[in-house]
C-alpha positions in Angstrom: -17.5 -11.5 -10.3 -13.7 -11.7 -11.0 -11.7 -13.3 -8.2 -10.0 -11.0 -5.6 -6.5 -9.8 -6.5 -3.9 -8.1 -4.3 -4.1 -5.0 -6.6 -7.7 -4.3 -5.4 -8.7 -2.1 -2.5 -12.0 -1.8 -0.7 -12.6 1.3 -2.7 -12.7 -0.9 -5.8 -14.8 -3.6 -4.2 -17.2 -1.1 -2.7 -18.1 0.1 -6.1 -19.0 -3.5 -7.1 -20.4 -4.8 -3.9 -20.6 -3.5 -0.3 -19.9 -7.0 0.9 -16.5 -6.6 -0.7 -15.3 -4.6 2.2 -15.6 -7.6 4.5 -14.0 -9.9 2.0 -11.0 -7.7 1.8 -10.8 -7.4 5.6 -10.7 -11.2 6.0 -8.3 -11.8 3.1 -5.8 -9.1 4.0 -5.6 -9.9 7.6 -5.1 -13.7 7.0 -1.5 -14.7 7.4 -0.5 -18.4 7.1 1.1 -20.0 10.1 4.7 -20.9 10.3 5.4 -24.2 8.4 8.5 -25.2 10.2 8.1 -27.5 13.3 8.8 -26.1 16.7 11.4 -28.7 17.3 13.4 -27.5 14.4 13.3 -23.9 15.6 15.3 -24.5 18.8 18.9 -23.3 18.7 19.9 -26.6 20.3 17.8 -28.8 18.1 14.6 -30.7 19.3 13.1 -29.3 22.5 10.2 -30.3 24.7 7.3 -28.0 23.8 4.0 -27.9 25.6 0.7 -28.3 23.7 -0.3 -24.7 24.8 2.9 -23.2 23.2 2.3 -25.2 19.9 -1.3 -24.3 19.7 -1.0 -20.6 20.6 -2.0 -18.5 17.6 -2.6 -14.8 16.9 -6.4 -14.2 17.3 -6.5 -12.0 14.2 -4.2 -13.5 11.7 -4.3 -17.1 12.8 -0.5 -17.2 12.7 1.4 -19.2 15.2 4.0 -16.4 15.3 2.9 -14.3 18.3 4.5 -11.6 20.4 4.7 -14.0 23.4 6.3 -16.7 21.3 8.9 -14.4 19.9 9.7 -13.0 23.4 10.2 -16.5 24.6 12.5 -17.3 21.7 14.6 -14.3 22.5 15.0 -15.4 26.1 15.8 -18.9 25.0 18.5 -17.7 22.7 20.0 -15.5 25.4 20.0 -18.4 27.9 21.6 -21.0 25.5 25.3 -21.2 26.1 26.0 -23.6 23.3 25.2 -21.1 20.5 28.1 -19.4 18.7 27.9 -15.6 18.9 27.1 -15.2 15.2 24.1 -17.4 15.3 22.9 -15.9 18.6 23.2 -12.4 17.1 21.4 -13.4 13.9 18.5 -15.2 15.7 18.0 -12.3 18.1 18.0 -9.9 15.2 15.4 -11.9 13.3 13.1 -12.4 16.4 13.3 -8.7 17.2 12.4 -7.7 13.6 9.5 -10.0 13.7 8.4 -8.7 17.1 8.6 -5.1 15.7 6.4 -6.0 12.8 3.7 -7.5 15.0 3.7 -4.4 17.2 3.4 -2.2 14.1 0.6 -4.4 12.8 -1.2 -4.1 16.1 -1.0 -0.3 15.8 -2.4 -0.4 12.3 -5.2 -2.6 13.5 -6.2 -0.1 16.1 -6.3 2.7 13.5 -8.4 0.4 11.2 -11.0 0.2 14.0 -10.8 4.0 14.6 -11.3 4.8 10.9 -14.1 2.3 10.6 -15.8 3.9 13.6 -15.4 7.3 12.1 -17.3 6.2 9.0 -20.2 5.3 11.3 -20.1 8.2 13.8 -18.5 11.2 12.1 -21.6 12.3 10.1 -23.8 12.5 13.3 -21.1 14.2 15.3 -20.8 16.8 12.5 -24.5 17.4 12.4 -24.6 17.9 16.2 -21.8 20.4 16.1 -23.5 22.4 13.4 -26.7 22.4 15.4 -24.8 23.8 18.4 -23.2 26.4 16.2 -26.6 27.6 15.1 -28.0 27.6 18.6 -25.2 29.7 20.0 -26.3 33.0 21.8 -25.9 36.3 20.0 -22.6 38.2 20.3 -22.3 40.8 23.0 -24.4 39.2 25.7 -22.3 38.9 28.8 -23.4 37.5 32.2 -22.9 40.2 34.8 -20.5 39.6 37.6 -21.9 38.8 41.1 -22.4 41.7 43.4 -19.6 42.3 45.9 -16.9 40.6 43.8 -13.5 41.9 44.9 -10.8 43.1 42.5 -8.7 40.1 43.4 -11.5 37.7 42.5 -12.0 39.5 39.2 -8.3 39.2 38.5 -8.5 35.5 39.1 -11.4 35.1 36.7 -9.5 37.2 34.1 -6.4 35.0 34.4 -8.5 31.9 33.8 -10.1 33.4 30.7 -6.7 34.5 29.4 -5.5 30.9 29.7 -8.6 29.5 28.0 -8.2 32.0 25.1 -4.6 31.0 24.6 -5.4 27.2 24.7 -8.3 27.6 22.2 -6.2 29.8 19.9 -3.6 27.1 19.7 -6.2 24.5 19.0 -7.8 26.5 16.2 -4.3 27.1 14.7 -3.5 23.4 14.7 -6.8 22.6 13.0 -6.2 25.2 10.3 -2.7 23.7 9.6 -4.2 20.2 9.4 -6.9 21.4 7.0 -4.3 23.0 4.8 -2.7 19.6 4.1 -5.9 17.6 4.2 -6.5 17.6 0.4 -3.0 16.2 -0.3 -3.5 13.2 2.0 -5.6 11.0 -0.4 -2.8 11.2 -3.1 -0.2 10.3 -0.5 -2.2 7.4 0.7 -2.8 5.9 -2.7 0.9 6.2 -3.5 1.8 4.4 -0.3 -0.8 1.6 -1.0 0.8 1.1 -4.4 4.3 0.9 -2.8 3.0 -1.5 -0.1 1.5 -3.8 -2.7 5.0 -4.0 -4.4 6.5 -4.8 -1.0 4.0 -7.7 -0.6 5.1 -9.1 -3.9 8.7 -9.0 -2.8 7.8 -10.7 0.5 6.0 -13.4 -1.3 9.0 -14.0 -3.5 11.2 -14.2 -0.4 8.9 -16.8 1.2 9.0 -18.9 -2.0 12.8 -19.0 -2.2 14.7 -22.1 -1.4 16.4 -22.5 1.9 20.1 -21.4 1.7 22.3 -24.4 1.7 23.8 -25.2 5.1 21.5 -22.9 7.0 20.4 -24.3 10.4 16.7 -25.1 10.9 16.4 -22.4 13.6 17.8 -19.7 11.4 15.5 -20.8 8.5 12.4 -20.6 10.7 13.4 -17.3 12.2 14.1 -15.8 8.8 10.7 -17.0 7.6 9.0 -15.5 10.6 10.5 -12.1 9.7 8.9 -12.4 6.2 5.6 -13.6 7.6 5.3 -10.9 10.2 6.4 -8.2 7.8 3.7 -9.5 5.4 1.1 -9.1 8.1 2.4 -5.6 9.0 2.2 -4.5 5.3 -1.3 -6.0 4.8 -2.5 -4.2 8.0 -1.0 -1.0 6.7 -2.8 -1.3 3.4 -6.1 -2.0 5.1 -5.5 0.9 7.4 -4.8 3.3 4.5 -7.8 2.0 2.7 -10.1 2.7 5.7 -8.5 6.1 6.1 -9.4 6.9 2.4 -13.0 5.7 2.9 -13.4 7.9 6.0 -11.5 10.8 4.7 -14.5 13.0 3.5 -16.5 12.3 6.7 -13.5 13.1 8.9 -12.8 16.3 6.9 -16.4 17.5 7.4 -16.1 16.7 11.2 -12.7 18.5 11.4 -14.2 21.6 9.7 -17.2 21.6 12.1 -14.8 21.2 15.1 -12.7 24.1 13.8 -15.8 26.3 13.4 -17.0 25.4 16.8 -13.6 26.1 18.4 -13.4 29.4 16.5 -16.9 30.3 17.9 -15.7 29.4 21.4 -12.6 31.5 20.9 -14.8 34.5 19.9 -17.0 34.1 23.0 -14.0 33.6 25.3 -12.3 36.7 23.9 -15.4 38.7 24.4 -15.6 37.5 28.0 -12.0 38.4 28.5 -12.5 41.9 27.2 -15.6 42.2 29.5 -13.6 41.2 32.5 -10.8 43.6 31.6 -13.3 46.4 31.4 -14.8 45.5 34.7 -11.4 45.2 36.3 -10.4 48.6 35.0 -13.6 50.1 36.2 -13.2 48.7 39.7 -9.7 50.0 39.8 -10.7 53.5 38.7 -13.5 53.4 41.3 -11.1 52.3 44.0 -8.6 55.1 43.0 -11.4 57.7 43.1 -12.5 56.4 46.5 -8.9 56.7 47.8 -8.6 60.3 46.4 -11.9 61.2 48.0 -10.9 59.8 51.3 -7.6 61.7 51.1 -9.4 65.0 50.4 -11.7 64.4 53.3 -8.8 63.7 55.6 -7.1 66.9 54.5 -10.3 69.0 55.1 -10.8 67.4 58.5 -7.1 68.1 59.5 -7.5 71.9 58.8 -7.4 73.9 62.1 -6.3 70.9 64.1 -3.0 70.4 65.8 -0.1 71.6 63.6 1.5 68.1 63.6 -1.8 66.4 62.5 -2.2 69.0 59.7 1.4 68.5 58.5 1.0 64.7 58.4 -2.3 65.0 56.5 -0.6 67.2 53.8 2.4 64.8 53.8 0.5 61.5 53.3 -2.6 62.7 51.5 
């Protein structure tokens, strides 16, 4: 089999060998450690560095450039009074750029895990949702309200159903919008992968360039760390996009099943809302009829009684 090249993705390797997926995972996430010595990186020259600080490495990439180390460097620069302002500013800028790249890489790594999990779990989740859709009760069947429920209690139940309907309507709408753009996503991802591979070539060229004449060791190392961490960030992004591509079809099927299930839920909630509205209107009509009947009874009972009572009955009823 031809050797691995940066131009390949796990889509290419998967066609040749399933094991290629794990090869690309290991190769893409490997980032070489910093080559400059810790002593040279200090703004003041050689410093006393503990063995723990020297040996600390990122658990994924194996690089000695970690978030903790960069944060310590930033504090060190801020606390060093002997540095001129230009050097202090440049070092801080480099360290913060490197830190930002590591944070972005961490975010991509989390998405890689999520997409990998989707490949494994989405098909079963889709199957379960389809099963529940088929097992849904027929339309029109409504559970009757408990006896003795007051108008106020029915109003409270109706308010909850109205809120649920609005929430599910919004959810279905968002899913529909997402599905409208879903088919365009693979093309966008492949385009970005191509761009990112070009960025990796540029980073490799930057790492191979000679050190600018007269540059201090601390600036040289910091500048290299920017390139190394950016390299890791881009590699993680490529692998994330690759996993997104591989899981795209399974996630689309799941999203459609979720949309259909939510649409079914919306239909049932809307039917329940209409049922409660009808029940509430019926109770209100019954209450109004009862009030009118009581008024007529009061009028009849007032006939022939004291003139003041009869007058009040006609006035209020």
